[in-house]
C-alpha positions in Angstrom: -7.5 14.0 -50.0 -10.4 11.8 -51.5 -10.9 15.0 -53.9 -7.6 15.3 -55.2 -6.8 11.5 -55.4 -5.4 11.6 -59.0 -2.6 14.1 -57.9 -1.4 11.7 -55.3 -1.9 8.6 -57.8 0.4 10.6 -60.1 3.7 10.7 -58.7 5.7 8.1 -57.6 7.7 8.0 -54.3 11.4 8.6 -54.8 13.8 5.8 -55.1 14.8 3.8 -51.8 11.5 5.2 -50.4 10.0 1.6 -49.7 13.4 0.3 -48.5 14.0 3.2 -45.9 10.0 2.3 -45.0 10.6 -1.0 -44.6 13.8 -0.5 -42.3 11.5 2.0 -40.0 8.9 -0.6 -39.5 11.3 -3.0 -38.6 13.2 -0.7 -36.1 9.8 0.5 -34.9 8.8 -3.0 -34.4 12.0 -4.3 -32.7 11.4 -1.2 -30.0 7.8 -2.5 -29.5 9.5 -6.4 -29.0 12.0 -4.7 -27.0 9.6 -2.9 -24.5 7.5 -5.4 -24.3 9.7 -7.8 -23.6 11.4 -5.4 -20.9 7.7 -4.8 -19.2 7.2 -8.4 -19.2 10.3 -9.4 -17.4 10.0 -6.1 -15.1 6.4 -7.5 -14.3 7.7 -10.9 -13.4 10.8 -9.5 -11.1 7.8 -7.3 -9.6 5.7 -10.5 -8.5 9.0 -12.2 -7.6 9.6 -9.7 -5.3 6.4 -9.1 -3.9 6.1 -13.0 -2.9 9.7 -13.2 -1.7 8.8 -10.0 0.7 5.5 -11.4 1.6 7.1 -14.8 2.6 9.9 -12.7 4.7 7.2 -11.0 6.6 5.2 -14.2 7.1 7.9 -16.2 8.3 9.0 -13.5 10.8 5.4 -12.9 12.1 4.7 -16.6 12.6 7.1 -19.0 12.2 10.6 -17.6 13.3 11.6 -18.6 16.8 11.0 -15.1 19.1 14.2 -13.7 20.6 14.8 -14.5 24.4 16.1 -11.4 26.2 17.5 -12.0 29.4 17.7 -9.0 31.8 21.5 -9.0 31.4 21.1 -7.9 27.8 19.6 -4.6 28.6 22.1 -3.4 30.6 25.0 -3.7 33.1 22.8 -2.8 36.4 19.9 -5.8 35.4 23.0 -8.3 34.7 24.2 -7.5 38.3 20.3 -8.0 39.5 19.8 -11.4 37.4 23.4 -12.7 38.6 22.3 -12.3 42.0 18.7 -13.4 41.7 20.0 -16.5 39.9 22.9 -17.3 42.2 20.6 -17.0 45.1 18.0 -19.2 44.0 20.0 -21.9 42.5 22.1 -22.1 45.9 18.6 -22.0 47.9 17.3 -24.6 45.3 20.4 -27.2 45.9 19.7 -26.6 49.8 16.3 -27.9 48.9 17.4 -30.9 46.9 19.8 -31.8 49.9 17.2 -31.6 52.6 16.3 -35.2 54.1 13.1 -34.1 54.5 12.2 -33.7 51.0 12.2 -37.5 50.2 8.5 -37.4 49.5 7.9 -37.9 45.7 4.7 -35.9 45.6 6.6 -33.1 47.3 9.2 -33.0 44.8 6.9 -33.2 41.8 5.0 -30.1 43.1 8.1 -28.3 43.7 9.3 -29.4 40.4 5.7 -28.3 38.7 5.9 -24.7 40.7 9.8 -24.5 39.6 8.7 -25.3 35.9 5.7 -23.0 35.8 7.7 -19.9 37.3 10.3 -20.7 34.6 7.8 -20.7 31.8 6.2 -17.3 33.0 10.3 -16.3 32.5 10.3 -17.6 29.0 7.0 -15.7 27.9 8.7 -12.2 29.9 11.8 -13.2 27.9 9.9 -13.4 24.5 7.5 -10.1 25.4 11.3 -8.2 26.5 12.4 -9.2 23.0 9.9 -7.8 21.2 9.7 -4.5 23.1 13.0 -3.8 24.5 13.6 -1.8 27.5 10.1 -1.8 28.2 10.2 -1.2 32.4 6.8 -2.7 33.0 8.4 -6.4 31.5 11.9 -5.8 33.3 10.5 -5.1 36.4 7.9 -7.9 36.0 11.2 -10.4 35.6 12.5 -8.6 38.7 9.3 -9.6 40.7 9.3 -13.1 39.4 13.0 -13.6 40.7 11.9 -12.2 44.1 9.0 -14.5 44.2 10.9 -17.4 43.1 13.4 -17.1 45.5 11.2 -16.1 48.3 9.4 -19.6 47.9 12.3 -21.2 48.0 13.1 -19.4 51.1 9.8 -20.0 52.8 9.9 -23.9 51.7 13.4 -24.2 53.5 12.2 -22.5 56.5 9.2 -24.6 56.9 11.6 -27.8 56.7 13.9 -26.4 59.1 11.2 -25.5 61.3 10.2 -29.6 61.2 13.8 -30.9 61.7 14.0 -28.5 65.0 10.9 -29.8 66.0 12.2 -33.5 65.4 15.5 -32.6 66.9 14.6 -31.5 70.8 12.8 -35.2 70.9 15.9 -36.7 69.8 17.9 -34.5 72.2 15.2 -35.7 75.3 16.0 -39.2 73.8 19.7 -38.9 74.5 19.3 -37.0 77.5 17.5 -39.9 78.7 19.8 -42.3 77.8 23.0 -40.7 79.2 21.0 -40.6 82.8 20.1 -44.4 82.1 23.4 -44.8 82.1 
């Protein structure tokens, strides 16, 4: 082309060539702007989506309260087991509250602390079951905790009954002596 530069200079482009060329340049610039605008929008959208997804993940992992699942939520059989233990525990606990020998404040506080501690362990197990539904080890631990709680309350009631029986023969003997004196 450099050697034949003169040949190129002789002929002029056909009419309208510069107008067509200018139109092609304008169209090409519009496509470039459209493409670059689309790229920018898609980049912003991708970053926004990534930020939203990471926020949701962080909330679920660290801030969302863990779902508490009880034994009854696992299946019908466990619901019956849970109902049995909770009704027995509530009944026995009410007996403890109604017992006259349970007037000592320190004893009541100790009992309340023990029950609260067992309840917090149960809540922890519920959270674990929520994370691992159907895990037999957790289900067995929950049932064992119910059994232990019921056994503790039952043992306390037995001890209180034995104390009452020890106190009652003295009262009976005094009543017998009083009736003899009359």
